[in-house]
N, C-alpha and C positions, 0 to 999 in steps of 0.2 A: 669523413661521412660516407664516402662510397664503400669503404671497407665495412662499416657498420651495416650498410644496406645489404651487402652481399652475405654477411654472416648472421644477420638477424632472422631467426625462423619466423617470427610474427610478420615482419615486413615481407619476406619471401612468400608467405602464405597468401597475403593479400595480392601480391604481384602475380601469383599463379592464377588468380581469378580473372585476370584481364583477357587472357586468350579465349576461354570459353564464352565470355561476354561478347567479344568481337565476332566470333563465329555465329552466335545466336542472332546478332544484328544482321549479318550477311544472309543467314538463312531466312530471316523474316522478310527480307526484300525479294528473295528468289523463290519463295513458296508460291507456286502458281495457283491462280484462282480458277483456271480452266484445266481440264484434263481431256485428252483425246485418245481414242482407241481405234485402231484400224485392224480389220480382219479379212481374211480371204480363204475361201474353201474351193477346192477343185475336186470333182468326182468323175469317175468313168465307169460305165456299165457296158460290158461286152455283148456280142451277139449271142443269141440262144433261143430257147423256146419258152413261152409262157404257158403254163398248164392252167387252163380255165375251168377244169373240172369236167366230169362225165365224158372224158376222152377227147375233149376239145383242146387243141394246142394251137398256138399261133407263133409264127416266127417273129423274133424281135431283132431290131437293128441296134447297132452300137449307139451309145448315148453318152455325151460329154456334158457335164454341168459345171458351172462355176458360180460362186456366190461371193460378192464383195460386200463388206460392211464397214461403214465409217461412223464413228460416234463422237460427238463433242459435247461434253458436259461442262457447265459453268456454275460454280458455287460461290456465292458472295455472301459472307456473313460478317458480323461485327468483329469476331476474333481475328480474321484475316486482315480487316481494315486497320485495326489499331495495333497489330503485332509489331510493325516497325517502330512506332512511337513508344511502345512498352519496352522494346529492346534498347532503344536509344536511352531511355531513362535508366534502365538497368546498367548500361555501359557507363553512363555518367556517374551513377552511384558507386560503381566499382572503382572508377578513377578517383572519386572523392575519398573513398576508403583508403586507397593507396596513398594519396596526398596526406590524409589525416595520420596514417601510420608513420609517414616520413616526418611529420611535425612532432609526433610523440617520440620517435626515435631521437630526433635532435634534442628535444627537451631532456630525455633521460641521459644522453651523453653530457649535456651541459650541466645537469644536476650532479652527476658523478664527478665531473671536473671541479665544480665548486666545493663539493664536500671534501675532495682530496686537497684542494688549495686551502680550505679553512683548517683542515687538520694539520697541514704543514705549518701554517702560520701560528697555530696554537702551540705546536711543539717548539717553534722558534721563540715564542714569548716566554714559555715556561722553562727554557733551558737555564741551568745554573750559571750564574755570572762569577767567574773566577774560582770555581770549584766549591762554592758554598752551597748549602742546602737550598733548594728552590723555595720561593715564597708561594704558598697556596692561598688562593682567594678564600674568603671567609665562608663561602657556600660549599667548598669542597671539604671532605673529611680530612683531618690532620693525620699525618703518619704516626705510627705507634711510638716512635722515638720522641716526638713532640709531646704526646700525652704523658709519657713516662716522666718528662721534666716538669710538667705541670703538677703532677701528683707529688 
């Protein structure tokens, strides 16, 4: 059965769906509802003269400025609340598909075995006994040699 599972393309296709489903569930739990942003600005203006117009100037001193900003946003919506349960259901459905494909694979192997066993038994029953011509059931067409004797 393990050889059939490793060589069946249908089973492996369903098996390949398990990895993305597991990652989707992990991502649903780790998707943050809040976001934070921090910023900082620093500026420097050197010494010089300010021209006020009509020949008036004024000496300016050096100026250092800094600006800090922190922002925290929180978003709560229905999609984020039910995302983990949706992904759990998706993972469960994927696992059930894998199990179902395993049962179907077992059924196909059993069916092929029974067909082969029935064919072998049929050949054993219809084998000629002691070199005589085999007896055909009445539902099977008779060979041409038998029809030639009847006519």
